[in-house]
C-alpha positions in Angstrom: 8.0 15.9 111.5 7.8 15.9 107.7 6.9 12.8 105.7 10.2 13.0 103.9 12.0 12.7 107.3 10.1 9.6 108.4 10.5 7.4 105.3 14.2 7.1 104.7 14.4 4.6 101.9 12.8 1.4 100.5 14.2 -1.9 101.6 14.6 -4.2 98.6 15.1 -7.9 99.6 13.9 -11.2 98.3 11.1 -11.3 100.9 10.2 -7.8 100.1 9.9 -8.6 96.4 7.4 -11.4 97.2 5.1 -8.9 99.0 4.9 -6.4 96.1 2.3 -8.6 94.3 0.1 -8.5 97.5 0.6 -4.7 97.9 3.0 -5.1 100.8 5.9 -2.7 100.7 9.0 -2.5 103.0 10.7 0.7 104.1 13.5 1.8 106.4 12.0 4.5 108.6 13.2 6.8 111.3 13.7 5.0 114.6 11.5 7.4 116.6 8.5 7.2 114.2 5.4 5.3 115.3 2.9 3.4 113.2 0.4 6.3 112.7 3.2 8.7 111.6 4.5 6.0 109.1 1.0 5.5 107.8 0.3 9.2 107.2 3.8 9.7 105.6 3.3 6.8 103.1 -0.2 8.1 102.3 1.1 11.6 101.7 4.2 10.7 99.7 2.8 8.0 97.4 -0.9 9.1 97.3 -2.2 5.6 98.4 -4.5 4.2 101.2 -2.7 2.2 103.9 -4.6 -0.6 105.6 -2.0 -1.4 108.4 1.6 -1.0 109.3 3.9 -3.5 111.0 7.2 -2.4 112.4 10.4 -4.2 113.5 13.5 -2.8 115.3 16.5 -4.4 113.6 19.8 -4.5 115.6 23.1 -4.1 113.8 25.3 -7.1 113.0 28.8 -7.6 114.4 31.4 -7.0 111.7 35.1 -7.3 111.6 37.8 -5.7 109.5 41.1 -7.2 110.3 41.5 -7.0 114.1 39.0 -4.2 114.5 35.4 -5.1 115.5 32.3 -3.0 115.3 28.5 -3.1 114.6 26.5 -2.0 111.7 23.9 0.6 112.5 20.5 -0.3 114.1 17.5 0.6 112.0 13.7 0.4 112.1 11.8 -1.5 109.3 8.2 -0.9 108.4 6.0 -3.3 106.3 3.1 -1.4 104.9 0.0 -3.1 103.6 -2.2 -1.1 101.2 -5.9 -1.5 100.9 -7.4 -3.6 98.1 -8.9 -0.7 96.2 -5.7 1.4 96.5 -3.4 1.8 93.6 0.1 0.3 93.7 3.2 2.4 94.5 4.7 3.3 91.1 8.3 3.1 92.3 8.0 -0.7 92.9 6.1 -1.5 89.6 9.3 -1.8 87.6 10.9 -4.1 90.2 8.2 -6.9 90.4 
């Protein structure tokens, strides 16, 4: 599996913005990826050192459109903590 296939997109929420100052970044990742694969993918893509990775499986919410019901897709979220001596991820610098 390639690093580009594991990290799907960054997750930008209010709680995620608070973590940028502490070098905590949130990503939506492939559901089958484990913590070691996520760690190596972030280190390869952004050229940083990762201290640890926390993952959460998020279930889709029930939504309605008229009389039709359905669920939004399930996804996996990863919170990545960088080491203190690591540089920040440049993509998030303009957001904080």
